[in-house]
N, CA, C and O atoms as a GROMACS GRO file, in nm:
protein
  276
    1MET      N    1  -0.908   0.757   0.348
    1MET     CA    2  -0.947   0.713   0.215
    1MET      C    3  -0.822   0.699   0.129
    1MET      O    4  -0.745   0.795   0.120
    2PRO      N    5  -0.799   0.583   0.066
    2PRO     CA    6  -0.678   0.566  -0.016
    2PRO      C    7  -0.683   0.654  -0.140
    2PRO      O    8  -0.788   0.677  -0.199
    3THR      N    9  -0.566   0.702  -0.178
    3THR     CA   10  -0.557   0.784  -0.299
    3THR      C   11  -0.526   0.695  -0.418
    3THR      O   12  -0.455   0.595  -0.403
    4PRO      N   13  -0.577   0.728  -0.536
    4PRO     CA   14  -0.548   0.645  -0.654
    4PRO      C   15  -0.402   0.659  -0.694
    4PRO      O   16  -0.342   0.765  -0.676
    5LYS      N   17  -0.347   0.552  -0.748
    5LYS     CA   18  -0.207   0.553  -0.792
    5LYS      C   19  -0.196   0.629  -0.924
    5LYS      O   20  -0.285   0.623  -1.008
    6SER      N   21  -0.087   0.698  -0.938
    6SER     CA   22  -0.063   0.768  -1.063
    6SER      C   23  -0.006   0.670  -1.166
    6SER      O   24   0.039   0.561  -1.132
    7ALA      N   25  -0.007   0.712  -1.291
    7ALA     CA   26   0.048   0.630  -1.398
    7ALA      C   27   0.197   0.605  -1.376
    7ALA      O   28   0.247   0.498  -1.409
    8GLU      N   29   0.267   0.703  -1.320
    8GLU     CA   30   0.411   0.687  -1.295
    8GLU      C   31   0.437   0.578  -1.191
    8GLU      O   32   0.532   0.501  -1.205
    9VAL      N   33   0.354   0.574  -1.087
    9VAL     CA   34   0.370   0.471  -0.983
    9VAL      C   35   0.341   0.333  -1.041
    9VAL      O   36   0.414   0.238  -1.014
   10ASN      N   37   0.236   0.322  -1.119
   10ASN     CA   38   0.204   0.194  -1.182
   10ASN      C   39   0.317   0.148  -1.273
   10ASN      O   40   0.352   0.030  -1.274
   11GLU      N   41   0.374   0.239  -1.351
   11GLU     CA   42   0.486   0.205  -1.440
   11GLU      C   43   0.608   0.162  -1.360
   11GLU      O   44   0.675   0.065  -1.397
   12ALA      N   45   0.638   0.231  -1.250
   12ALA     CA   46   0.752   0.195  -1.165
   12ALA      C   47   0.733   0.056  -1.105
   12ALA      O   48   0.827  -0.023  -1.101
   13GLU      N   49   0.612   0.025  -1.059
   13GLU     CA   50   0.586  -0.107  -1.002
   13GLU      C   51   0.602  -0.216  -1.108
   13GLU      O   52   0.654  -0.323  -1.079
   14ARG      N   53   0.558  -0.189  -1.231
   14ARG     CA   54   0.573  -0.287  -1.339
   14ARG      C   55   0.721  -0.311  -1.369
   14ARG      O   56   0.763  -0.425  -1.388
   15ARG      N   57   0.800  -0.202  -1.375
   15ARG     CA   58   0.942  -0.217  -1.406
   15ARG      C   59   1.016  -0.290  -1.294
   15ARG      O   60   1.102  -0.373  -1.321
   16ILE      N   61   0.983  -0.259  -1.170
   16ILE     CA   62   1.047  -0.328  -1.057
   16ILE      C   63   1.010  -0.476  -1.058
   16ILE      O   64   1.094  -0.561  -1.031
   17GLY      N   65   0.885  -0.506  -1.088
   17GLY     CA   66   0.842  -0.646  -1.098
   17GLY      C   67   0.919  -0.722  -1.204
   17GLY      O   68   0.955  -0.838  -1.184
   18ASN      N   69   0.945  -0.656  -1.318
   18ASN     CA   70   1.023  -0.720  -1.424
   18ASN      C   71   1.167  -0.746  -1.380
   18ASN      O   72   1.223  -0.852  -1.411
   19VAL      N   73   1.227  -0.652  -1.308
   19VAL     CA   74   1.364  -0.671  -1.258
   19VAL      C   75   1.369  -0.787  -1.159
   19VAL      O   76   1.461  -0.868  -1.162
   20LEU      N   77   1.270  -0.794  -1.070
   20LEU     CA   78   1.269  -0.903  -0.972
   20LEU      C   79   1.246  -1.037  -1.039
   20LEU      O   80   1.306  -1.137  -0.999
   21ALA      N   81   1.161  -1.043  -1.141
   21ALA     CA   82   1.140  -1.168  -1.214
   21ALA      C   83   1.268  -1.212  -1.285
   21ALA      O   84   1.300  -1.331  -1.287
   22GLU      N   85   1.341  -1.116  -1.342
   22GLU     CA   86   1.468  -1.148  -1.406
   22GLU      C   87   1.570  -1.200  -1.305
   22GLU      O   88   1.643  -1.295  -1.333
   23LEU      N   89   1.574  -1.139  -1.186
   23LEU     CA   90   1.664  -1.184  -1.080
   23LEU      C   91   1.631  -1.327  -1.040
   23LEU      O   92   1.721  -1.409  -1.024
   24GLU      N   93   1.503  -1.357  -1.024
   24GLU     CA   94   1.463  -1.494  -0.988
   24GLU      C   95   1.504  -1.594  -1.096
   24GLU      O   96   1.551  -1.703  -1.065
   25GLY      N   97   1.488  -1.556  -1.222
   25GLY     CA   98   1.524  -1.646  -1.331
   25GLY      C   99   1.673  -1.673  -1.339
   25GLY      O  100   1.715  -1.786  -1.364
   26ARG      N  101   1.753  -1.568  -1.319
   26ARG     CA  102   1.899  -1.585  -1.329
   26ARG      C  103   1.958  -1.657  -1.210
   26ARG      O  104   2.058  -1.727  -1.225
   27THR      N  105   1.900  -1.642  -1.091
   27THR     CA  106   1.959  -1.700  -0.971
   27THR      C  107   1.892  -1.830  -0.927
   27THR      O  108   1.945  -1.899  -0.840
   28GLY      N  109   1.777  -1.865  -0.986
   28GLY     CA  110   1.708  -1.985  -0.943
   28GLY      C  111   1.656  -1.974  -0.801
   28GLY      O  112   1.654  -2.073  -0.728
   29SER      N  113   1.615  -1.854  -0.761
   29SER     CA  114   1.566  -1.832  -0.626
   29SER      C  115   1.433  -1.759  -0.631
   29SER      O  116   1.389  -1.714  -0.737
   30ASP      N  117   1.369  -1.747  -0.516
   30ASP     CA  118   1.243  -1.675  -0.503
   30ASP      C  119   1.266  -1.550  -0.419
   30ASP      O  120   1.330  -1.556  -0.314
   31VAL      N  121   1.216  -1.437  -0.464
   31VAL     CA  122   1.226  -1.312  -0.388
   31VAL      C  123   1.124  -1.320  -0.274
   31VAL      O  124   1.005  -1.338  -0.298
   32GLN      N  125   1.172  -1.308  -0.152
   32GLN     CA  126   1.085  -1.315  -0.035
   32GLN      C  127   1.047  -1.177   0.017
   32GLN      O  128   0.940  -1.161   0.075
   33GLY      N  129   1.132  -1.079  -0.004
   33GLY     CA  130   1.102  -0.946   0.047
   33GLY      C  131   1.189  -0.841  -0.018
   33GLY      O  132   1.298  -0.869  -0.067
   34ILE      N  133   1.138  -0.720  -0.016
   34ILE     CA  134   1.211  -0.606  -0.068
   34ILE      C  135   1.181  -0.489   0.024
   34ILE      O  136   1.066  -0.466   0.061
   35SER      N  137   1.286  -0.415   0.062
   35SER     CA  138   1.265  -0.301   0.151
   35SER      C  139   1.354  -0.186   0.109
   35SER      O  140   1.462  -0.205   0.054
   36LEU      N  141   1.306  -0.067   0.135
   36LEU     CA  142   1.379   0.055   0.104
   36LEU      C  143   1.451   0.102   0.228
   36LEU      O  144   1.393   0.106   0.337
   37GLU      N  145   1.579   0.137   0.214
   37GLU     CA  146   1.661   0.181   0.327
   37GLU      C  147   1.726   0.314   0.295
   37GLU      O  148   1.752   0.345   0.178
   38GLU      N  149   1.751   0.392   0.397
   38GLU     CA  150   1.828   0.514   0.381
   38GLU      C  151   1.968   0.489   0.436
   38GLU      O  152   1.984   0.444   0.550
   39LEU      N  153   2.069   0.517   0.354
   39LEU     CA  154   2.208   0.492   0.389
   39LEU      C  155   2.283   0.623   0.396
   39LEU      O  156   2.262   0.711   0.311
   40VAL      N  157   2.368   0.638   0.494
   40VAL     CA  158   2.452   0.757   0.503
   40VAL      C  159   2.588   0.720   0.446
   40VAL      O  160   2.652   0.625   0.489
   41ASP      N  161   2.631   0.798   0.347
   41ASP     CA  162   2.758   0.775   0.280
   41ASP      C  163   2.821   0.910   0.251
   41ASP      O  164   2.755   1.013   0.260
   42THR      N  165   2.946   0.909   0.217
   42THR     CA  166   3.016   1.033   0.183
   42THR      C  167   2.986   1.071   0.039
   42THR      O  168   3.003   0.989  -0.053
   43ASP      N  169   2.942   1.194   0.019
   43ASP     CA  170   2.916   1.244  -0.116
   43ASP      C  171   3.051   1.273  -0.181
   43ASP      O  172   3.126   1.356  -0.130
   44PRO      N  173   3.084   1.206  -0.293
   44PRO     CA  174   3.215   1.225  -0.354
   44PRO      C  175   3.237   1.368  -0.405
   44PRO      O  176   3.352   1.413  -0.414
   45ALA      N  177   3.132   1.438  -0.439
   45ALA     CA  178   3.146   1.574  -0.492
   45ALA      C  179   3.182   1.673  -0.384
   45ALA      O  180   3.260   1.766  -0.407
   46THR      N  181   3.126   1.655  -0.264
   46THR     CA  182   3.148   1.752  -0.156
   46THR      C  183   3.236   1.700  -0.044
   46THR      O  184   3.295   1.778   0.030
   47GLY      N  185   3.246   1.568  -0.031
   47GLY     CA  186   3.322   1.510   0.079
   47GLY      C  187   3.246   1.512   0.211
   47GLY      O  188   3.302   1.477   0.315
   48ARG      N  189   3.120   1.551   0.207
   48ARG     CA  190   3.038   1.558   0.328
   48ARG      C  191   2.941   1.440   0.331
   48ARG      O  192   2.911   1.381   0.228
   49PRO      N  193   2.892   1.406   0.450
   49PRO     CA  194   2.795   1.297   0.459
   49PRO      C  195   2.666   1.333   0.384
   49PRO      O  196   2.623   1.448   0.383
   50ALA      N  197   2.607   1.232   0.322
   50ALA     CA  198   2.481   1.251   0.250
   50ALA      C  199   2.397   1.124   0.266
   50ALA      O  200   2.450   1.014   0.280
   51VAL      N  201   2.266   1.141   0.263
   51VAL     CA  202   2.174   1.028   0.275
   51VAL      C  203   2.136   0.982   0.135
   51VAL      O  204   2.096   1.063   0.050
   52HIS      N  205   2.149   0.853   0.112
   52HIS     CA  206   2.115   0.792  -0.016
   52HIS      C  207   2.012   0.682   0.007
   52HIS      O  208   2.008   0.623   0.115
   53LYS      N  209   1.930   0.655  -0.091
   53LYS     CA  210   1.832   0.547  -0.084
   53LYS      C  211   1.900   0.418  -0.128
   53LYS      O  212   1.980   0.417  -0.222
   54GLY      N  213   1.866   0.310  -0.062
   54GLY     CA  214   1.917   0.178  -0.098
   54GLY      C  215   1.804   0.077  -0.091
   54GLY      O  216   1.702   0.101  -0.027
   55VAL      N  217   1.823  -0.036  -0.156
   55VAL     CA  218   1.721  -0.141  -0.160
   55VAL      C  219   1.782  -0.269  -0.103
   55VAL      O  220   1.894  -0.306  -0.139
   56GLU      N  221   1.709  -0.334  -0.015
   56GLU     CA  222   1.748  -0.464   0.042
   56GLU      C  223   1.654  -0.568  -0.016
   56GLU      O  224   1.532  -0.558   0.000
   57ILE      N  225   1.709  -0.669  -0.085
   57ILE     CA  226   1.627  -0.775  -0.145
   57ILE      C  227   1.664  -0.906  -0.075
   57ILE      O  228   1.781  -0.943  -0.067
   58THR      N  229   1.562  -0.975  -0.025
   58THR     CA  230   1.581  -1.103   0.041
   58THR      C  231   1.533  -1.214  -0.051
   58THR      O  232   1.419  -1.212  -0.098
   59VAL      N  233   1.620  -1.311  -0.077
   59VAL     CA  234   1.585  -1.424  -0.164
   59VAL      C  235   1.610  -1.555  -0.091
   59VAL      O  236   1.692  -1.562   0.000
   60THR      N  237   1.538  -1.658  -0.132
   60THR     CA  238   1.562  -1.793  -0.083
   60THR      C  239   1.579  -1.884  -0.203
   60THR      O  240   1.506  -1.871  -0.302
   61PRO      N  241   1.674  -1.976  -0.196
   61PRO     CA  242   1.695  -2.067  -0.310
   61PRO      C  243   1.576  -2.160  -0.328
   61PRO      O  244   1.514  -2.204  -0.232
   62ARG      N  245   1.547  -2.189  -0.454
   62ARG     CA  246   1.442  -2.286  -0.484
   62ARG      C  247   1.498  -2.426  -0.461
   62ARG      O  248   1.614  -2.452  -0.491
   63PRO      N  249   1.415  -2.516  -0.409
   63PRO     CA  250   1.464  -2.654  -0.393
   63PRO      C  251   1.488  -2.718  -0.529
   63PRO      O  252   1.410  -2.700  -0.622
   64GLN      N  253   1.596  -2.794  -0.538
   64GLN     CA  254   1.627  -2.864  -0.661
   64GLN      C  255   1.538  -2.986  -0.673
   64GLN      O  256   1.527  -3.067  -0.580
   65ARG      N  257   1.474  -2.998  -0.787
   65ARG     CA  258   1.387  -3.114  -0.810
   65ARG      C  259   1.467  -3.225  -0.877
   65ARG      O  260   1.530  -3.205  -0.981
   66ARG      N  261   1.462  -3.340  -0.816
   66ARG     CA  262   1.532  -3.456  -0.872
   66ARG      C  263   1.430  -3.567  -0.887
   66ARG      O  264   1.358  -3.602  -0.793
   67TRP      N  265   1.426  -3.621  -1.006
   67TRP     CA  266   1.331  -3.728  -1.033
   67TRP      C  267   1.391  -3.861  -0.990
   67TRP      O  268   1.506  -3.893  -1.022
   68VAL      N  269   1.312  -3.937  -0.918
   68VAL     CA  270   1.356  -4.069  -0.872
   68VAL      C  271   1.309  -4.171  -0.974
   68VAL      O  272   1.193  -4.170  -1.016
   69ARG      N  273   1.400  -4.259  -1.015
   69ARG     CA  274   1.364  -4.363  -1.113
   69ARG      C  275   1.330  -4.491  -1.047
   69ARG      O  276   1.297  -4.588  -1.114
   0.00000   0.00000   0.00000
């Protein structure tokens, strides 16, 4: 049985949607996919390896519309 979303999750989805819409507007492309990744990097505070979350966004350019006279 699915669990209901919390208000925090709904707010996060709304904010992410706004960021993706802004990205599409500035780049003239369409967002095709978004995925969450775990990346291993060196923690600058300790110098030891640490796992960080990262986001992969896939976009495709929109076709340029040219009017034929």
